[in-house]
C-alpha positions as CSV (number, residue, x, y, z in Angstrom):
1,M,13.7,-10.7,-30.4
2,I,13.8,-14.3,-29.2
3,R,15.0,-13.1,-25.8
4,R,12.0,-10.6,-25.5
5,I,9.5,-13.4,-26.5
6,R,11.1,-15.6,-23.8
7,S,10.9,-12.9,-21.2
8,F,7.3,-12.1,-22.0
9,T,6.4,-15.8,-21.9
10,L,8.0,-16.3,-18.5
11,L,6.3,-13.1,-17.2
12,F,2.9,-14.2,-18.5
13,T,3.4,-17.6,-16.9
14,L,4.2,-16.0,-13.6
15,Y,1.0,-13.9,-13.8
16,A,-1.0,-17.1,-14.7
17,I,0.5,-18.9,-11.6
18,G,-0.3,-15.9,-9.5
19,A,-3.9,-15.8,-10.8
20,A,-4.2,-19.5,-9.9
21,A,-3.0,-18.7,-6.4
22,G,-5.6,-16.0,-6.2
23,Y,-8.3,-18.4,-7.3
24,L,-7.2,-20.9,-4.7
25,F,-7.2,-18.3,-1.9
26,E,-10.7,-17.1,-3.0
27,S,-12.0,-20.7,-3.0
28,I,-10.7,-21.2,0.5
29,G,-12.4,-18.0,1.5
30,L,-9.4,-15.9,2.5
31,P,-9.5,-12.1,2.4
32,L,-8.0,-10.1,-0.4
33,P,-7.3,-13.3,-2.3
34,W,-6.4,-11.8,-5.7
35,M,-3.5,-9.8,-4.2
36,I,-2.4,-11.9,-1.2
37,G,-2.4,-15.1,-3.3
38,P,-0.1,-13.9,-6.1
39,M,2.1,-12.0,-3.5
40,I,2.7,-15.1,-1.3
41,L,3.3,-17.5,-4.2
42,T,5.5,-15.2,-6.2
43,G,7.4,-14.3,-3.1
44,I,8.1,-18.0,-2.4
45,L,9.1,-18.7,-5.9
46,T,11.5,-15.7,-6.0
47,L,12.9,-16.2,-2.6
48,T,13.7,-19.9,-3.2
49,G,15.3,-19.2,-6.5
50,L,12.6,-21.2,-8.5
51,S,11.8,-18.0,-10.4
52,N,14.1,-15.3,-11.5
53,V,11.5,-13.4,-13.6
54,V,11.9,-9.7,-13.4
55,V,8.5,-8.1,-13.0
56,P,8.7,-4.6,-14.6
57,V,8.1,-1.9,-12.0
58,G,6.0,-0.2,-14.6
59,T,3.3,-2.8,-14.1
60,R,2.5,-1.6,-10.6
61,P,1.3,1.9,-11.7
62,Y,-1.5,0.3,-13.8
63,G,-2.7,-1.6,-10.8
64,Q,-2.5,1.6,-8.7
65,A,-4.4,3.7,-11.2
66,T,-7.2,1.1,-11.5
67,V,-7.6,0.8,-7.8
68,A,-7.5,4.6,-7.3
69,S,-10.1,5.4,-9.9
70,Q,-12.4,2.6,-8.4
71,V,-11.9,3.8,-4.8
72,A,-12.6,7.5,-5.8
73,L,-16.1,6.6,-6.8
74,F,-16.9,6.1,-3.1
75,F,-16.2,9.8,-2.5
76,T,-19.8,10.9,-2.7
77,P,-21.0,14.4,-1.6
78,A,-22.2,12.9,1.7
79,A,-18.8,11.1,2.2
80,F,-16.9,14.2,1.4
81,H,-18.9,16.2,3.9
82,S,-18.2,13.5,6.5
83,L,-14.5,13.8,5.8
84,I,-14.5,17.5,6.3
85,L,-16.2,17.1,9.7
86,N,-13.5,14.5,10.7
87,V,-10.4,16.5,9.8
88,P,-9.1,16.7,13.4
89,L,-9.4,12.9,13.8
90,L,-7.6,12.3,10.4
91,V,-4.7,14.6,11.3
92,G,-4.5,13.3,14.9
93,M,-4.4,9.6,13.8
94,A,-1.7,10.4,11.2
95,L,0.5,12.1,13.8
96,L,0.0,9.2,16.2
97,I,1.2,6.7,13.5
98,C,4.3,9.0,12.9
99,C,5.1,8.9,16.7
100,I,4.8,5.1,16.7
101,A,7.1,5.0,13.6
102,V,9.8,7.1,15.4
103,F,9.5,4.7,18.4
104,V,10.0,1.6,16.2
105,A,12.8,3.3,14.3
106,L,14.7,3.8,17.6
107,I,14.4,0.1,18.2
108,L,15.5,-0.8,14.6
109,S,18.6,1.4,14.9
110,R,19.7,-0.4,18.0
111,L,18.9,-3.9,16.7
112,A,20.5,-3.4,13.3
113,T,23.2,-1.0,14.6
114,I,22.4,1.6,12.0
115,P,22.1,5.4,12.3
116,L,18.7,6.6,13.5
117,A,18.2,8.6,10.3
118,N,18.6,5.4,8.3
119,A,16.1,3.6,10.4
120,L,13.6,6.4,10.1
121,I,13.7,6.2,6.3
122,A,13.2,2.4,6.6
123,V,10.3,2.6,9.0
124,L,8.3,5.8,8.2
125,P,5.2,4.6,6.2
126,T,5.8,5.9,2.7
127,S,6.3,4.1,-0.6
128,P,9.4,2.0,-1.2
129,V,10.2,4.2,-4.2
130,E,10.0,7.4,-2.1
131,A,12.1,5.8,0.6
132,S,14.8,4.8,-1.8
133,V,15.0,8.3,-3.3
134,T,15.3,9.8,0.2
135,A,17.9,7.2,1.2
136,E,20.1,8.0,-1.8
137,R,19.7,11.7,-1.1
138,H,21.1,11.2,2.4
139,G,23.9,8.8,1.3
140,F,22.4,5.6,2.6
141,D,22.3,2.2,0.8
142,P,18.7,2.1,-0.6
143,A,18.5,-1.7,-0.9
144,P,18.0,-2.6,2.8
145,I,15.7,0.3,3.2
146,I,13.5,-0.8,0.3
147,L,13.5,-4.3,1.8
148,A,12.3,-2.9,5.2
149,Q,9.6,-0.9,3.5
150,I,8.4,-4.0,1.5
151,I,8.4,-6.2,4.6
152,R,6.3,-3.6,6.4
153,I,3.8,-3.4,3.5
154,S,3.6,-7.1,3.1
155,T,3.1,-7.7,6.8
156,V,0.2,-5.2,6.8
157,V,-1.4,-6.6,3.6
158,I,-1.4,-10.1,5.1
159,A,-1.9,-9.4,8.9
160,I,-4.7,-6.8,8.9
161,P,-7.2,-8.6,6.5
162,M,-6.5,-11.8,8.4
163,T,-7.1,-10.1,11.7
164,L,-10.4,-8.7,10.5
165,Y,-11.3,-12.0,9.0
166,F,-10.9,-13.8,12.3
167,L,-12.5,-11.1,14.4
168,E,-15.5,-10.3,12.3
169,G,-15.9,-13.3,9.9
170,V,-16.0,-13.5,6.2
171,P,-17.0,-10.2,4.6
172,D,-20.2,-9.9,2.6
173,K,-18.9,-10.5,-1.0
174,A,-21.9,-8.6,-2.4
175,Q,-20.9,-5.6,-0.3
176,G,-17.2,-5.7,-1.3
177,A,-17.6,-6.6,-4.9
178,S,-17.7,-4.1,-7.7
179,Q,-21.1,-3.6,-9.3
180,G,-19.8,-2.4,-12.6
181,A,-21.1,-4.0,-15.8
182,F,-18.8,-4.9,-18.7
183,D,-19.5,-1.8,-20.7
184,L,-16.6,-0.9,-23.0
185,V,-17.6,2.7,-23.3
186,S,-17.9,3.1,-19.5
187,I,-14.6,1.3,-19.0
188,A,-12.9,3.6,-21.6
189,I,-14.3,6.8,-20.0
190,L,-13.1,5.9,-16.5
191,A,-9.7,4.8,-17.8
192,L,-9.3,8.0,-19.8
193,V,-10.2,10.1,-16.7
194,A,-7.7,8.1,-14.6
195,W,-5.0,8.6,-17.2
196,V,-5.6,12.4,-17.4
197,G,-5.2,12.5,-13.6
198,V,-1.9,10.6,-13.9
199,V,-0.6,13.0,-16.6
200,L,-1.8,16.1,-14.6
201,F,-0.1,15.0,-11.4
202,R,3.1,14.0,-13.1
203,F,3.2,17.4,-14.8
204,L,2.7,19.1,-11.3
205,R,5.3,16.7,-9.9
206,I,3.1,15.5,-7.1
207,A,4.2,12.4,-5.2
208,N,2.6,9.0,-6.3
209,P,0.9,10.4,-9.4
210,Y,-0.4,7.0,-10.5
211,F,-2.6,6.7,-7.4
212,M,-3.1,10.4,-6.4
213,G,-3.9,11.7,-9.9
214,P,-6.8,9.3,-10.7
215,L,-8.0,9.4,-7.1
216,A,-8.2,13.2,-7.0
217,L,-9.7,13.7,-10.5
218,V,-12.3,10.9,-10.3
219,A,-13.3,11.9,-6.8
220,V,-13.8,15.6,-7.7
221,L,-15.9,14.6,-10.7
222,N,-18.0,12.2,-8.5
223,V,-18.5,14.8,-5.8
224,V,-19.8,17.4,-8.2
225,G,-22.2,14.9,-9.8
226,V,-20.5,13.8,-13.1
227,P,-21.7,10.2,-13.7
228,L,-18.9,7.7,-13.9
229,E,-19.4,3.9,-13.8
230,P,-17.0,1.6,-11.9
231,F,-14.8,-1.0,-13.6
232,P,-16.2,-4.5,-13.7
233,P,-14.9,-7.0,-11.2
234,V,-12.5,-8.7,-13.6
235,I,-10.5,-5.5,-14.2
236,L,-10.1,-4.9,-10.4
237,M,-9.1,-8.6,-10.1
238,I,-6.4,-8.1,-12.8
239,A,-5.2,-4.9,-11.0
240,Q,-4.8,-6.9,-7.7
241,I,-2.8,-9.7,-9.5
242,L,-0.5,-7.0,-11.0
243,L,0.1,-5.5,-7.6
244,G,0.5,-8.8,-5.7
245,T,2.9,-10.3,-8.3
246,W,5.1,-7.2,-8.3
247,L,5.2,-7.1,-4.6
248,G,6.1,-10.8,-4.3
249,S,8.8,-10.5,-7.0
250,T,10.7,-8.0,-4.9
251,F,11.7,-10.7,-2.4
252,R,14.9,-11.6,-4.1
253,R,17.3,-14.0,-2.2
254,S,20.3,-11.8,-2.9
255,L,18.7,-8.9,-1.1
256,F,18.0,-11.0,2.0
257,T,21.4,-12.6,2.1
258,S,23.3,-9.3,1.6
259,A,21.3,-7.5,4.3
260,G,22.3,-10.0,7.0
261,R,21.2,-8.9,10.5
262,Y,19.2,-6.1,9.0
263,V,16.6,-8.6,7.7
264,T,15.7,-10.2,11.1
265,S,15.7,-6.7,12.7
266,A,13.4,-5.3,9.9
267,V,11.0,-8.3,10.2
268,A,10.8,-8.0,14.0
269,C,10.3,-4.2,13.8
270,S,7.6,-4.6,11.1
271,I,5.7,-7.0,13.3
272,L,6.1,-4.6,16.3
273,F,5.0,-1.7,14.2
274,V,1.8,-3.4,12.9
275,A,1.0,-4.9,16.4
276,T,1.5,-1.5,18.1
277,C,-0.7,0.3,15.6
278,S,-3.3,-2.4,15.8
279,V,-3.5,-2.2,19.6
280,T,-3.7,1.5,19.3
281,G,-6.5,1.1,16.8
282,V,-8.4,-1.1,19.2
283,A,-8.0,1.4,22.0
284,M,-9.1,4.3,19.8
285,S,-12.2,2.3,18.7
286,H,-13.2,1.9,22.4
287,M,-12.3,5.5,23.3
288,L,-14.1,7.2,20.4
289,D,-16.9,4.6,20.1
290,L,-16.0,4.0,16.4
291,P,-16.1,0.6,14.5
292,L,-13.2,-1.7,15.2
293,D,-12.6,-2.5,11.6
294,L,-12.5,1.2,10.6
295,M,-9.9,2.0,13.3
296,L,-7.8,-1.1,12.6
297,L,-7.5,-0.1,8.9
298,A,-7.1,3.5,9.7
299,M,-4.1,2.8,12.0
300,A,-2.6,0.2,9.7
301,P,0.9,1.4,8.5
302,G,0.4,0.1,5.0
303,G,0.4,1.7,1.6
304,V,-2.7,3.8,0.6
305,T,-3.3,1.6,-2.5
306,E,-3.3,-1.7,-0.5
307,M,-5.3,-0.3,2.4
308,A,-8.0,1.2,0.1
309,L,-8.3,-2.1,-1.7
310,T,-8.5,-3.9,1.6
311,A,-11.3,-1.6,2.8
312,K,-13.2,-2.2,-0.4
313,V,-12.9,-6.0,-0.2
314,M,-13.6,-6.1,3.5
315,G,-16.7,-3.8,3.2
316,V,-15.3,-1.0,5.4
317,D,-15.9,2.7,4.7
318,I,-13.6,3.2,1.8
319,A,-13.7,7.0,1.6
320,M,-12.8,7.4,5.2
321,I,-10.0,4.8,5.1
322,T,-8.5,6.4,2.0
323,A,-8.7,9.8,3.7
324,F,-6.9,8.5,6.8
325,H,-4.0,7.2,4.7
326,L,-3.9,10.2,2.3
327,T,-3.7,12.5,5.3
328,R,-0.8,10.6,6.7
329,L,0.8,10.5,3.2
330,F,0.5,14.3,2.9
331,I,2.1,14.8,6.3
332,I,5.0,12.4,5.8
333,V,6.1,12.8,2.2
334,P,6.7,16.6,2.2
335,N,8.4,16.5,5.7
336,I,10.4,13.2,5.7
337,S,13.5,14.8,4.1
338,W,14.0,17.7,6.4
339,F,13.1,15.6,9.5
340,V,15.7,13.0,8.6
341,D,18.2,15.8,7.9
342,A,17.6,17.2,11.4
343,V,18.1,13.8,13.0
344,D,21.2,13.1,10.9
345,R,22.8,16.5,11.8
346,R,22.1,16.0,15.5
347,A,23.7,12.5,15.4
348,R,26.8,13.8,13.6
349,S,27.2,16.7,16.0
350,R,27.2,14.3,19.0
351,N,29.9,12.3,17.3
């Protein structure tokens, strides 16, 4: 009992410190402060050994479900119609990111002297959980692969908002902020709908149910005209702190020291991946005459939760950004296993 109380106290203290970092980042005027602030500070504390608090992985789904249900409210009938008209662009951009991922995986396999199949699992933009399951299925050590995935997501979460910040200035906070009032009934209704979506998608065994479930159900209800009110800003802020603290807590020193050369290779390739996708996004913006911020976020190889949240805070078309990343997710997740299998079999046949 005493051990549980101590663990809870340490975890609560870590969240409080993360929240303070978020407040500091917001005071400075940095983008996505309530997620980037806790992520950076928690990452530093964990990496330096000043904190050994284990943040339960179960806290991340609550942040995901909150962000997903909030984002889904931007799927209006007009936005949904726009997405249908842009299906070729959504699929084309997703395939383009996959091609860039294969290119970066080839470089990672050379730098880290690992099989190409291993590098593909580490680089292809999916969730760290999905990547670890795929790694174990193919007989690879999941720890370095999880590390590579986390480094990629962290790089995107920090680099893309900062890039938009310096290119286009401070976003309009009134535009990016939630307009929800603190109405307990409205909060309870949206939370209930989100939870039903989670349960439904878990029952159907659909990937990433804590994001996909609330997103799908709330979006469908919103498109057909069922009135749902958004969460108040403080709830979205708490969700960001949960996500940022969990992400920062994964940067454990033991994981870095045991990975050796893999770490530097993964960092270099993550930077290369993000830079290549960003340059491609700029080129696509000019070629298609589309907004630069939209194309940068659409091409960012980050997690759908983080990119949807970034779009919201930066005042970019949230429905379109979410659709870009969901399209990529639906292409990669069902196909990653057989694709890695094919690459692995070809490599073994050559040897």
